[in-house]
N, C-alpha and C positions, 0 to 999 in steps of 0.2 A: 503492499499499500504505499510506504514512504517514496517509492520512486515515481509514484504519478507525479509529483510537483517536480520540472524540469532542473535536471542539475545547475543549469543557469541562473537560476534561480537566487533574488537575493537573500530567501529563507534558508538558515542555517540547517546542518542535520539535526543538531540539536532540538530547534523550534520543530521541525519538521517531526521527528520522532515524539517529542512531546503531544503535538497536534493528532498525531495517529493515535497516539495513548487514550487520551481524552476522548476522542471521537470513538475509540472500540470500548471504553468503560460506559458512555452513556447508551450507546447501541446495547449494550449488554443487559444496563440494568433496564433499558428500558423491554426489552424481549422477557426478561424477567418479571416483570411487571405485569406484563401480558397484555401491554398496550402497542395499538398501531402506530405507523408513523405520524397518521393524521392526529391520532387522537394527545401524541405528545406534541406534537407542532401547535395543537389547539391551547393546550396549557401553558405552552411556552409563551406563546402570541404572536406565532412567525407559520411563515406557508410551509405547507409539506415539502418544497422543492430547498428551502431554508434549511429544515429539519435533516434533508437528505445529504446536502453540503455541510453540516456539522458532522455528522455520522461518517461523511468522507475523508473527514479531516480536511477542509480548505479552508486556506490560510485567510479567505477574501471575507470569511463570513464576520459581522460585526461580533465583537468579543460579549456584548449583551446577552446577544442569543444563546451564544454556547455556554454560558453561567448560567442562564436560567434554564435551559434543558439540562446542565447537571444539577442543579438545585431539586427541579421538579422530579427525576429520578432518583433522587435522594444521593447523591453522590457528594461526598463534604470536600469545600474548597478550600484550600489554605489552612485545614487543619478544624475547621467547623466554627459556626458563628461565634463562639465566646472568644474562640482564639483571633479569630478574624478581626473583632472589637478590639480587642487587648493590641495587636499588631498594629492596626489602625492608627490605636492612640498615641503608641510608641514613634511610630513612623511620622506623625502631626509633631511631634514634640522634636525630633530630628531634623524635619524642614526649616522648622522655626528659627533653630540654629543655624542653618546653612544661608548662604547669600540667594537671595531671591532671584539674580541672575547671573550668569558666566559669561563673562567678557575676557575674551583674551586681547591682551593690547598689542598694537602693531609695534614689531622692533621698530626702533630708532635708526633711521638709513644715515649712514655715515659719508660723507661723499666729500670729504676734505683730500684729497688726492695729493 
């Protein structure tokens, strides 16, 4: 399945592998629940074609749809709701301590020959 994305794609192998893993887990969990593609698509709020793209691990699907599909079938994202909330709080604190913008200064040219 991973080789469906062209090798010259800007998507790294690690990302492609993660997409395929999440896609397979969503599909397996859906089937274990006895849901059709259409049923999960309706619960997720997307079309059946979008759900098929999710289950195919396509990198172009909106991440919100992918996460919602995973949540609907009971997959734990980032360790579960409590851990996600705690990690979000920690990350917000880190972001407050970091600069708002990253700017690289242009090197000063020395033209005194």
